[in-house]
Backbone bond lengths (Angstrom), bond angles and torsions (degrees), N, CA, C in turn:
res aa  C-N    CA-C-N  psi(-1)  N-CA   C-N-CA  omega(-1)  CA-C   N-CA-C  phi
1 M - - - 1.440 - - 1.531 108.72 -
2 N 1.305 116.90 130.84 1.458 121.49 178.43 1.517 110.06 -90.86
3 A 1.325 115.19 129.45 1.459 120.08 177.34 1.526 108.92 -92.20
4 V 1.295 116.75 139.86 1.460 122.05 177.88 1.526 107.63 -104.49
5 V 1.318 115.64 126.10 1.454 120.64 177.95 1.523 107.84 -80.53
6 E 1.322 115.91 119.89 1.465 119.72 -178.37 1.519 112.84 -95.38
7 S 1.350 116.45 -25.76 1.454 119.18 176.80 1.522 108.95 -147.38
8 V 1.312 115.20 155.92 1.458 121.60 -178.97 1.522 107.99 -118.98
9 R 1.332 115.33 127.91 1.471 119.23 174.31 1.517 107.21 -65.97
10 S 1.311 115.26 118.66 1.459 121.04 -174.49 1.520 110.09 -130.24
11 L 1.308 115.42 166.31 1.459 121.09 175.22 1.520 108.98 -117.50
12 W 1.330 114.45 130.27 1.462 123.62 173.36 1.519 104.75 -88.89
13 V 1.321 116.83 111.55 1.456 121.79 -173.52 1.525 109.16 -106.87
14 P 1.339 117.04 109.84 1.466 119.20 179.76 1.525 111.29 -78.20
15 L 1.314 114.35 127.12 1.454 121.80 173.29 1.519 106.86 -116.54
16 N 1.302 118.07 -177.54 1.464 120.58 176.59 1.513 109.49 -82.54
17 G 1.330 116.37 112.85 1.455 121.70 176.23 1.513 115.05 81.65
18 V 1.314 118.64 -1.94 1.461 122.50 -179.15 1.533 108.23 -157.97
19 N 1.320 116.03 158.09 1.461 120.89 176.76 1.518 108.47 -122.29
20 L 1.325 115.18 154.02 1.467 120.80 174.18 1.513 108.35 -114.08
21 L 1.307 116.01 153.03 1.451 122.83 171.09 1.524 105.95 -124.91
22 V 1.333 116.30 117.10 1.466 121.34 -178.65 1.522 109.19 -131.24
23 P 1.328 117.48 154.05 1.465 118.94 175.24 1.527 109.89 -60.87
24 N 1.298 116.80 146.43 1.462 122.68 -179.12 1.529 111.60 -53.93
25 V 1.313 117.50 -38.25 1.463 121.36 -176.94 1.524 113.08 -72.23
26 A 1.330 118.39 -9.65 1.462 121.17 -179.44 1.525 112.03 -70.34
27 I 1.333 117.08 -28.76 1.461 120.42 -175.88 1.527 109.73 -104.34
28 A 1.336 114.84 121.23 1.465 121.39 -179.05 1.520 111.43 -78.74
29 E 1.335 116.54 -39.60 1.466 120.32 -175.85 1.524 109.37 -164.82
30 V 1.317 115.67 149.30 1.466 122.09 173.49 1.526 106.25 -114.87
31 I 1.335 115.60 126.39 1.460 120.37 -178.48 1.526 109.69 -122.89
32 N 1.328 115.85 161.13 1.452 120.15 175.58 1.521 109.10 -63.03
33 Y 1.330 114.18 149.18 1.461 118.55 178.45 1.523 108.95 -63.05
34 Q 1.303 116.09 141.71 1.464 122.05 175.35 1.522 108.25 -139.64
35 P 1.321 116.67 153.79 1.467 118.39 179.12 1.532 110.37 -58.39
36 L 1.320 115.01 141.86 1.461 121.40 -177.89 1.518 110.25 -100.44
37 D 1.318 115.76 151.21 1.461 120.53 169.90 1.525 106.12 -77.88
38 L 1.314 116.64 123.48 1.463 120.66 -177.01 1.515 111.15 -72.20
39 I 1.321 114.83 151.38 1.454 122.07 179.13 1.521 107.67 -117.88
40 Q 1.307 115.83 127.33 1.459 121.02 178.81 1.526 109.96 -83.78
41 D 1.308 116.59 143.75 1.467 122.93 172.45 1.527 114.70 65.16
42 G 1.324 117.73 23.32 1.461 120.36 176.64 1.514 110.89 -95.20
43 P 1.319 116.78 169.75 1.464 119.64 175.78 1.533 110.77 -64.82
44 E 1.307 116.10 157.90 1.468 121.74 -177.02 1.526 112.22 -56.01
45 W 1.322 117.59 -37.57 1.467 121.68 -176.58 1.528 113.14 -74.29
46 L 1.327 118.16 -12.48 1.469 121.64 177.84 1.524 107.80 -90.12
47 L 1.327 116.07 100.67 1.458 121.78 -171.46 1.519 113.66 -77.57
48 G 1.321 117.07 -25.83 1.461 121.20 -178.15 1.516 109.80 157.47
49 C 1.325 115.31 -159.05 1.460 119.31 177.57 1.523 109.14 -140.49
50 L 1.323 114.57 161.82 1.456 120.03 178.53 1.520 109.80 -143.55
51 R 1.319 115.55 159.57 1.460 122.58 175.72 1.513 107.67 -90.54
52 W 1.320 116.73 127.17 1.465 122.76 178.56 1.522 107.44 -143.80
53 R 1.326 116.08 121.10 1.474 121.62 179.80 1.530 112.07 48.19
54 D 1.313 115.23 50.30 1.473 122.78 178.14 1.525 114.09 61.68
55 Q 1.307 117.29 25.36 1.459 122.02 176.40 1.517 108.60 -129.23
56 E 1.306 116.15 148.18 1.455 120.75 174.21 1.522 107.43 -96.37
57 L 1.335 116.00 121.22 1.467 121.26 -176.45 1.520 111.36 -113.11
58 P 1.335 116.83 139.91 1.460 118.76 170.24 1.530 108.75 -73.07
59 V 1.327 116.11 142.63 1.466 122.10 178.52 1.525 107.22 -117.97
60 I 1.332 114.67 127.07 1.460 119.87 -173.92 1.526 112.23 -116.76
61 S 1.320 113.93 162.98 1.460 122.32 167.35 1.518 106.07 -100.53
62 M 1.326 116.98 106.39 1.458 120.50 179.08 1.525 109.86 -65.83
63 E 1.347 117.32 -30.45 1.461 120.28 176.90 1.525 109.85 -56.81
64 S 1.323 115.92 -51.02 1.457 120.89 -177.61 1.527 111.07 -65.80
65 L 1.307 117.59 -40.66 1.459 121.32 179.74 1.532 111.85 -66.63
66 C 1.338 115.86 -25.39 1.471 120.79 179.75 1.525 112.44 -96.95
67 G 1.336 117.45 14.09 1.454 120.61 173.36 1.516 116.00 92.49
68 H 1.324 118.38 8.62 1.470 121.72 177.51 1.526 109.42 -102.47
69 S 1.339 117.21 172.81 1.464 120.36 179.68 1.523 111.25 -73.93
70 L 1.329 114.02 158.08 1.466 119.40 175.43 1.519 108.94 -62.99
71 P 1.326 117.46 138.57 1.467 120.61 -178.26 1.521 112.82 -78.36
72 Q 1.313 115.10 159.75 1.457 122.35 171.25 1.527 107.18 -90.06
73 A 1.317 117.11 150.52 1.469 120.85 -179.97 1.526 110.16 -66.39
74 E 1.312 116.15 141.45 1.460 122.27 177.85 1.521 109.37 -126.83
75 N 1.331 116.05 153.29 1.458 120.46 179.13 1.523 112.71 -65.32
76 S 1.324 117.38 -29.17 1.460 120.45 -176.76 1.531 112.70 -90.57
77 A 1.333 117.47 7.51 1.464 121.14 -176.47 1.521 111.55 -60.28
78 R 1.319 114.80 146.70 1.456 123.61 176.84 1.526 107.65 -132.18
79 I 1.299 115.35 170.05 1.458 121.53 172.56 1.516 107.18 -120.01
80 S 1.333 115.74 124.07 1.458 121.48 177.12 1.525 108.12 -103.01
81 V 1.326 115.68 124.24 1.456 121.91 177.75 1.522 107.34 -90.01
82 L 1.321 115.90 124.56 1.462 121.74 -177.61 1.519 111.12 -100.13
83 N 1.321 115.50 140.42 1.458 122.37 173.76 1.521 109.54 -77.45
84 S 1.309 116.19 150.63 1.452 121.54 174.26 1.522 109.95 -66.24
85 V 1.311 116.15 143.90 1.469 120.74 173.25 1.526 109.95 -106.39
86 Q 1.323 116.22 1.93 1.458 121.62 -178.73 1.524 109.28 -111.05
87 A 1.308 116.11 118.74 1.463 122.31 -173.14 1.530 113.64 -57.04
88 Q 1.290 118.82 -42.28 1.466 121.59 -175.12 1.535 112.93 -101.87
89 S 1.303 117.31 26.55 1.460 120.95 -175.68 1.531 112.27 -73.96
90 D 1.342 114.74 143.74 1.465 120.47 172.14 1.527 110.55 -80.65
91 M 1.314 116.60 -5.46 1.455 122.29 -178.15 1.541 108.02 -121.90
92 P 1.335 117.45 90.09 1.466 119.36 -176.60 1.532 114.08 -71.76
93 F 1.336 117.30 -19.36 1.462 121.85 -179.77 1.522 109.55 -144.78
94 Y 1.319 115.12 153.20 1.455 122.93 167.26 1.522 105.12 -149.41
95 A 1.310 118.27 174.41 1.462 119.88 -173.61 1.520 111.20 -136.26
96 M 1.334 114.69 157.75 1.465 120.56 174.98 1.519 108.68 -135.43
97 V 1.319 115.40 150.35 1.461 121.08 176.16 1.522 107.53 -85.65
98 T 1.332 116.30 133.31 1.466 121.95 175.92 1.518 108.49 -118.01
99 S 1.326 116.50 157.74 1.465 118.89 -177.82 1.524 112.26 -82.83
100 D 1.321 117.59 -11.40 1.468 121.75 178.59 1.525 108.11 -165.00
101 I 1.310 116.92 -173.58 1.460 122.03 -178.91 1.528 109.91 -77.41
102 P 1.331 117.46 128.64 1.474 119.31 175.19 1.526 110.27 -61.52
103 R 1.338 116.16 150.22 1.468 119.52 179.37 1.524 110.36 -124.29
104 L 1.317 114.82 146.86 1.453 121.96 -177.60 1.519 110.45 -75.08
105 I 1.322 115.89 133.89 1.460 120.94 171.17 1.524 107.48 -138.51
106 Y 1.297 115.87 158.24 1.449 120.92 175.06 1.522 107.36 -102.05
107 A 1.309 116.23 112.22 1.463 121.12 -178.07 1.521 108.87 -90.08
108 D 1.319 115.15 119.57 1.460 120.63 174.49 1.530 108.15 -136.19
109 A 1.303 116.65 176.12 1.470 120.68 -176.06 1.524 112.25 -58.13
110 D 1.327 117.18 -38.53 1.467 119.82 -179.68 1.527 111.65 -68.28
111 A 1.336 117.10 -41.49 1.464 120.82 -177.88 1.527 111.56 -69.83
112 L 1.335 116.92 -38.25 1.459 120.23 -173.97 1.516 114.47 -77.11
113 G 1.301 117.60 -30.15 1.456 118.42 -176.36 1.518 109.99 67.60
114 E 1.315 116.91 -155.20 1.458 120.72 -177.02 1.522 111.59 -92.19
115 S 1.303 114.22 154.73 1.458 121.05 176.39 1.521 109.62 -66.91
116 L 1.332 115.60 139.96 1.464 120.98 176.07 1.530 110.93 -97.29
117 A 1.350 116.39 -0.39 1.468 120.77 -177.14 1.525 113.68 -57.43
118 P 1.352 119.78 -38.91 1.467 117.88 -179.42 1.531 114.12 -61.56
119 I 1.322 117.82 -22.25 1.464 119.79 -178.48 1.522 112.65 -107.88
120 R 1.337 117.14 5.36 1.460 121.83 -179.53 1.524 109.82 -125.93
121 A 1.292 116.32 144.51 1.465 120.71 171.01 1.523 106.65 -88.47
122 L 1.314 116.58 112.59 1.460 121.18 -176.55 1.528 110.52 -107.22
123 P 1.343 116.89 139.05 1.469 118.84 175.45 1.530 110.44 -69.09
124 N 1.325 117.10 165.41 1.469 121.50 -179.54 1.519 113.00 -58.20
125 S 1.326 117.32 -27.68 1.471 120.77 -177.55 1.530 112.83 -74.65
126 V 1.330 117.46 -6.24 1.468 121.77 -179.04 1.521 109.61 -114.79
127 A 1.330 116.07 122.97 1.471 121.19 -179.86 1.520 111.65 -80.88
128 D 1.346 116.72 -34.65 1.460 120.22 -176.69 1.525 109.42 -163.07
129 C 1.300 115.26 166.57 1.458 123.21 173.81 1.524 105.79 -133.01
130 V 1.331 117.14 128.52 1.460 120.97 -176.56 1.519 110.61 -127.69
131 Q 1.309 114.60 157.01 1.458 122.44 176.22 1.521 107.06 -101.60
132 I 1.321 116.60 126.37 1.463 121.44 175.63 1.528 105.98 -125.38
133 G 1.306 115.75 109.07 1.466 119.42 -173.73 1.512 108.12 63.38
134 S 1.321 116.31 -126.95 1.463 120.39 -179.43 1.527 112.64 -96.80
135 E 1.337 117.24 3.14 1.462 120.50 -177.18 1.521 111.61 -114.44
136 E 1.327 114.62 156.34 1.453 121.28 176.68 1.522 109.35 -105.30
137 A 1.314 115.33 151.71 1.465 120.81 175.84 1.523 109.23 -139.00
138 L 1.315 114.78 138.66 1.448 120.95 173.95 1.519 108.75 -87.83
139 I 1.305 116.40 139.46 1.461 121.30 173.37 1.524 105.33 -106.47
140 P 1.333 116.76 105.60 1.458 118.67 -176.23 1.527 111.58 -72.22
141 D 1.309 116.04 150.13 1.457 121.49 171.69 1.530 104.91 -86.22
142 L 1.326 116.37 93.22 1.460 121.17 -172.40 1.520 113.04 -63.43
143 D 1.309 118.02 -26.61 1.460 120.52 176.81 1.530 110.06 -67.37
144 I 1.324 116.50 -45.97 1.471 120.28 178.27 1.522 110.28 -66.89
145 V 1.330 117.59 -44.49 1.465 120.84 179.25 1.526 109.65 -56.68
146 Q 1.323 116.86 -49.20 1.462 119.68 -178.53 1.523 111.62 -63.51
147 S 1.314 117.74 -39.41 1.475 120.47 178.64 1.521 111.27 -61.89
148 V 1.329 117.10 -43.27 1.468 121.58 179.35 1.525 110.45 -64.78
149 V 1.336 116.37 -45.70 1.466 120.82 -179.46 1.525 110.06 -64.62
150 A 1.322 117.42 -46.24 1.469 121.24 -178.65 1.526 111.30 -61.86
151 S 1.324 117.05 -40.29 1.455 120.65 179.42 1.534 111.13 -63.69
152 A 1.329 116.78 -46.96 1.470 120.45 179.09 1.524 110.72 -64.67
153 W 1.311 116.99 -41.68 1.466 122.70 -178.53 1.531 109.77 -63.72
154 K 1.316 116.63 -44.47 1.471 120.36 179.77 1.524 110.25 -63.97
155 H 1.324 116.77 -42.44 1.462 121.49 -179.95 1.531 111.04 -62.01
156 L 1.331 117.94 -40.82 1.450 122.38 -178.43 1.524 112.90 -75.99
157 R 1.322 117.55 -21.55 1.460 122.55 -176.73 1.510 114.02 -91.34
158 R 1.312 119.17 1.64 1.472 122.17 -179.65 1.488 111.90 -62.76
């Protein structure tokens, strides 16, 4: 018997000026914001790195990677650690700064409404843009995001 998935446990991730919608399993952990070790000569969206579970992780601005401006620091900022979506990756985790704590939602056809992608120019890092209630959310292409981050991280770590 084939089961049909009617909804996906997802996280509504608040950023500055934009929201993300990602599968619940994409985020390994949300931690309080902490000062980052700065990285010289990296792309604008690479904010720095941090130590997490004995690993050094790159920390990104998803806003900047998705074509928006770099955010200003907020008191409620958090860091969300993302799981790798690539099976053979040398980078099992990376992190992004969020403007608040992501919240669980159940994404289904009724909640998502129609795609806004046909009327928006979306960067390669964004798979879709959807309307949920009165707000919009970007659905990032996590494979592309991870590839871009891993490439920059590897280049800077030589």
